N, C-alpha and C positions, 0 to 999 in steps of 0.2 A: 309253298305259297307261291302265289302269282301276282303280278302287278299289271293293271290294265287301267285305260283310259275310259271315262264313261261321259256320255253327253247328257246334261241335265237341260231341260227346257220348262219354263213356267211363264206363261203369257208371252210377253216380249223379251223376257230374260233368257239368255242362251249362253251357257258356260260349260267347261270341261273340268272334270276333276280326276285325278289320279287316285287309285285305290289299291291298296295292298290287303289280301285276304287269302283265306285257304283254298278258294276255288273263285271261278268267274260267277257262278251263282250267288255265292257269299257276297262277293264284291258288289253286285247289283242289289242285293238286298240291304247292305249297309247304306248305299247311297239313297235308295227308297225310304229308308227308315229316317235318313236325315233330311230329305226333301219329300215328304209323303204325297203333296199334291202336284207334284211335277212329272212330266214325261222323262223317263230314265232309259237309256240304251247304251250298250257296248259300242265303242267307236272301233271301227275296222279301217284299215288292217291293224292287226295286232303285231307289234314289233318282236319277233322271235328273240332277239338278243337281250331284251329287257323282261320277257314275260315271266320267267322263273326267277324268284328271289332266292339267292343262295345265302346271304348273310342275313340272318333275321332271329329275333327274339321268338321263343316259342309262344304261340297264340297272339302274337302282335298283329292287329289289324289297323289299318289307318286310312283316312281319307284326306287328300291334299288337294287344295284348288290349284289347278294347273294354270290358269289364266284368271288373274284377279280382277279383271274388268268384264263387264257384261258386253256380249255381243248382241246387236239388235238384228232381228230378222230383215233380210234383204226383201 
């Protein structure tokens, strides 16, 4: 399991989500499934100390909003 940050943009809305999944590809797929009309991309750099999830329930995947407020494009 891995944990990454994913950037989501839809119109003027812009926010980040934290995703825990079996792979980076699966994490991006989960976010695209939740926000099908949005532009989705992995945020870099990925923090190596939090990339691999050690204590997890088997098959547990989750999406968490990292910043609960919308960012507007500058």
